[in-house]
C-alpha positions in Angstrom: 121.0 -214.0 -61.4 124.0 -216.0 -59.8 124.6 -216.6 -56.2 127.4 -214.4 -56.1 125.4 -211.6 -57.6 122.7 -211.7 -55.1 125.0 -212.0 -52.4 126.6 -208.7 -53.5 123.1 -207.1 -53.7 122.2 -208.4 -50.2 125.3 -207.1 -48.7 124.8 -203.7 -50.5 121.4 -203.4 -49.4 122.7 -204.2 -45.6 125.5 -201.5 -45.8 123.1 -199.0 -46.8 120.6 -199.8 -44.1 120.5 -197.7 -40.8 121.9 -199.4 -37.5 119.4 -201.3 -35.7 119.6 -198.7 -32.9 118.8 -195.8 -35.0 115.5 -197.7 -36.1 114.5 -198.1 -32.5 115.3 -194.6 -31.4 113.1 -193.3 -34.2 110.3 -195.7 -33.7 110.3 -195.3 -30.1 110.3 -191.4 -30.3 107.4 -191.6 -32.8 105.4 -194.0 -30.4 106.2 -191.8 -27.3 105.1 -188.6 -29.1 101.7 -190.3 -30.3 101.4 -191.6 -26.6 101.8 -188.3 -24.8 100.1 -186.1 -27.6 97.4 -188.1 -29.1 96.4 -191.2 -26.8 96.5 -189.8 -23.5 94.5 -186.7 -24.0 92.2 -188.8 -26.1 91.8 -191.3 -23.0 91.5 -188.4 -20.6 88.5 -186.8 -22.6 86.6 -190.4 -22.3 87.7 -190.6 -18.7 86.5 -187.4 -17.4 83.2 -187.8 -19.4 82.6 -191.0 -17.7 83.9 -190.1 -14.2 80.3 -189.8 -12.8 79.0 -193.0 -14.5 77.3 -193.7 -17.5 73.9 -192.2 -16.3 75.5 -188.7 -15.8 77.3 -189.2 -19.4 74.1 -189.9 -21.1 72.0 -187.1 -19.3 74.5 -184.6 -20.5 74.1 -185.6 -24.2 70.2 -185.7 -23.9 70.1 -182.2 -22.6 68.3 -179.8 -24.9 71.1 -177.2 -25.6 73.4 -180.2 -26.3 70.9 -181.7 -29.0 70.6 -178.1 -30.4 74.4 -177.9 -30.7 74.8 -181.6 -32.2 71.9 -180.6 -34.7 73.6 -177.3 -35.8 77.0 -178.9 -36.1 75.7 -181.6 -38.3 73.7 -179.0 -40.4 76.5 -176.7 -41.0 78.7 -179.6 -42.1 75.8 -181.0 -44.4 75.7 -177.8 -46.0 79.3 -176.4 -46.0 80.8 -180.0 -47.5 78.7 -180.3 -50.6 79.4 -176.4 -51.4 83.1 -177.1 -51.0 82.8 -180.3 -52.9 81.4 -178.3 -56.0 84.0 -175.5 -55.5 87.0 -177.8 -54.9 86.2 -179.8 -58.1 85.6 -176.7 -60.2 88.9 -175.0 -58.8 91.1 -178.0 -59.3 89.7 -178.6 -62.8 90.6 -174.9 -63.8 94.0 -175.0 -62.2 94.9 -178.4 -63.2 93.4 -178.6 -66.7 94.0 -175.0 -68.0 96.8 -172.4 -68.6 95.6 -168.6 -68.2 96.6 -165.3 -66.7 96.1 -165.2 -62.8 96.4 -168.8 -62.3 98.9 -168.4 -59.7 97.0 -165.7 -58.2 93.7 -168.0 -58.0 96.1 -170.8 -56.6 97.0 -168.4 -53.8 93.6 -167.4 -53.0 92.7 -171.1 -52.7 95.3 -171.4 -49.9 94.2 -168.3 -48.4 92.1 -169.6 -45.4 95.4 -171.7 -44.3 97.4 -168.4 -43.9 94.6 -166.3 -41.9 93.7 -167.0 -38.5 90.0 -168.3 -38.3 89.4 -165.7 -35.8 90.2 -162.8 -38.5 88.1 -164.6 -41.1 85.1 -164.2 -38.7 85.9 -160.7 -38.0 85.9 -160.0 -41.8 82.2 -161.4 -41.9 81.3 -159.4 -39.1 82.7 -156.2 -40.9 80.6 -157.2 -44.1 77.5 -158.5 -42.7 77.3 -156.9 -39.2 74.8 -154.3 -38.2 77.5 -151.8 -38.2 79.1 -153.3 -41.3 79.2 -152.3 -45.0 75.9 -154.3 -45.9 74.5 -154.3 -42.4 71.9 -151.4 -42.7 70.6 -153.1 -46.0 70.3 -156.4 -44.6 68.4 -154.9 -41.6 66.3 -152.9 -43.6 65.1 -156.3 -45.6 65.0 -158.3 -42.3 67.9 -160.4 -43.3 70.0 -161.9 -40.4 73.5 -163.3 -41.1 75.8 -162.6 -38.0 74.5 -164.2 -35.0 72.7 -166.7 -37.0 72.9 -169.9 -38.8 73.9 -168.2 -42.2 76.8 -166.6 -40.6 78.0 -169.9 -39.1 77.8 -171.7 -42.3 79.7 -168.9 -44.3 82.5 -169.0 -41.7 82.7 -172.7 -41.9 82.8 -172.8 -45.7 85.5 -170.1 -45.8 88.0 -172.0 -43.3 87.2 -175.5 -45.0 87.1 -174.7 -48.9 90.7 -175.4 -49.3 90.6 -179.2 -48.4 89.0 -180.7 -51.4 90.7 -178.5 -53.7 94.1 -178.9 -52.5 93.8 -182.7 -52.4 92.9 -182.8 -56.1 95.0 -180.0 -57.7 98.3 -182.1 -57.5 96.3 -185.3 -58.3 94.9 -183.8 -61.6 97.9 -182.2 -62.4 99.9 -185.4 -62.4 97.4 -187.2 -64.3 97.6 -184.7 -67.2 95.0 -184.0 -70.0 95.6 -186.8 -72.1 92.6 -189.2 -71.4 90.2 -186.3 -71.5 91.4 -185.2 -74.8 91.2 -188.9 -76.1 87.7 -188.9 -75.1 86.7 -185.7 -76.6 88.5 -186.8 -80.0 86.2 -189.9 -79.9 83.2 -187.9 -79.5 82.4 -187.6 -75.8 80.8 -184.6 -74.5 82.2 -182.4 -71.7 79.8 -184.0 -69.0 80.7 -187.6 -70.3 84.3 -186.8 -70.0 84.0 -185.7 -66.5 81.7 -188.6 -65.5 83.5 -191.7 -67.3 87.2 -190.4 -67.3 88.1 -187.9 -64.9 85.9 -188.7 -61.8 87.1 -192.3 -61.6 90.6 -191.1 -61.8 90.2 -188.5 -59.0 87.8 -190.7 -57.1 89.8 -191.5 -54.0 91.6 -188.1 -53.7 87.9 -186.8 -53.7 87.0 -189.1 -50.9 90.1 -188.0 -48.9 89.1 -184.3 -49.3 85.6 -184.8 -48.4 86.6 -186.7 -45.0 89.0 -183.9 -44.1 86.7 -181.2 -45.1 83.9 -182.7 -43.1 86.1 -183.3 -40.0 87.2 -179.7 -39.9 83.7 -178.3 -40.5 82.2 -180.3 -37.3 85.4 -179.1 -35.3 85.7 -175.5 -36.1 86.0 -173.0 -33.2 87.5 -169.6 -34.2 85.6 -168.3 -37.1 82.3 -169.9 -35.8 82.8 -168.2 -32.2 83.2 -164.7 -33.6 79.9 -164.9 -36.0 77.7 -167.0 -33.6 77.0 -164.8 -30.8 77.1 -167.7 -28.2 73.4 -168.0 -28.1 72.5 -171.1 -26.1 70.0 -173.4 -28.0 70.5 -171.3 -31.3 73.9 -170.5 -32.5 76.2 -172.8 -30.5 77.9 -175.5 -32.1 79.5 -178.6 -30.4 82.9 -176.9 -29.8 81.1 -173.7 -28.6 78.9 -175.6 -26.4 81.8 -177.6 -24.7 83.4 -174.1 -24.2 80.4 -172.8 -22.4 79.9 -175.8 -20.2 83.7 -175.8 -19.1 83.4 -172.2 -18.2 80.4 -172.9 -16.1 82.2 -175.6 -14.2 80.1 -178.3 -15.7 83.1 -180.6 -16.5 81.5 -183.9 -17.1 78.9 -182.4 -19.4 81.7 -180.3 -21.0 83.8 -183.6 -21.5 80.9 -185.5 -22.6 80.0 -183.4 -25.6 83.8 -183.2 -26.4 84.0 -187.2 -26.2 81.4 -187.1 -28.8 83.6 -184.6 -30.9 86.4 -187.2 -30.4 84.5 -190.0 -31.4 83.4 -188.4 -34.7 87.4 -187.6 -35.3 88.1 -191.2 -34.7 85.3 -192.4 -36.8 86.5 -189.9 -39.5 90.2 -191.5 -39.4 88.9 -194.9 -39.5 86.8 -194.1 -42.7 90.0 -192.4 -44.0 92.0 -195.6 -43.2 89.6 -197.9 -44.9 89.6 -195.7 -48.0 93.3 -195.6 -48.2 93.4 -199.4 -48.0 90.6 -199.8 -50.5 92.8 -197.4 -52.9 96.0 -199.7 -52.2 94.0 -202.8 -53.1 92.6 -201.2 -56.2 96.0 -200.1 -57.2 97.5 -203.5 -56.5 94.8 -205.4 -58.6 95.4 -202.9 -61.3 99.0 -203.7 -61.2 98.5 -207.4 -61.4 96.0 -207.2 -64.5 98.0 -208.4 -67.7 98.1 -206.5 -70.8 95.1 -206.6 -72.8 95.2 -209.3 -75.5 93.2 -209.0 -78.8 90.3 -210.7 -78.9 88.8 -212.6 -82.0 85.5 -211.6 -83.1 
């Protein structure tokens, strides 16, 4: 490339770039928004939690009802996330790899929890499994309790979180196509071998992102869980519900202490997601730098 050509390209790039003041205004607006609506509330949570000192903070977290809420939150996430992992992979595989009647309807059903209020989804479970619901008398006759118990909380959490993994994988698998899977099957691989050695490595990073987002929503869900839990202290209160109860009882330090734990879990989730994205970018860059394969003499 000659010097004149390089100069023309440089001038063309400069002419198509925004003015410096535009970049500064956009950057300042974004940073101001993040400061006001993300960093300041996060700092306020930890400030209020530690307002009476570290001893009061630790005492609020060691309280039996708080420990029960923490255990129930972790248990709910530990059940809901693997279930959504299985469903999300199966739904994404079905939608991305096959053509069939009702495919658009199935895709719409996957998006349903995004368009329905969590409170409405909780009311639906009460209508189906409650004492006066469709299955309530049968469940009562067989001594099975779902509403105002842990199973109802798990069901509500599964409902509001199941789109996250599927929605992360569907566009990724559609973009990748079926060529590699078909080649593996032609070479004699079974369906499980094809999934394990071809499909799974290709969707690994999207799967990790989906699991992280699903876990974060499962631990922080409030609306649907609030409807089906019954707010029984020490039994059916998750961490968000426990925060609400403490705040309504004017125990602000204890409420913010538990809320700070939720905020800390959210920050850890974001850090893990950022690390996963960084590893993904490194892997993509390393793959791009690998030279084409050369035939090896045997």
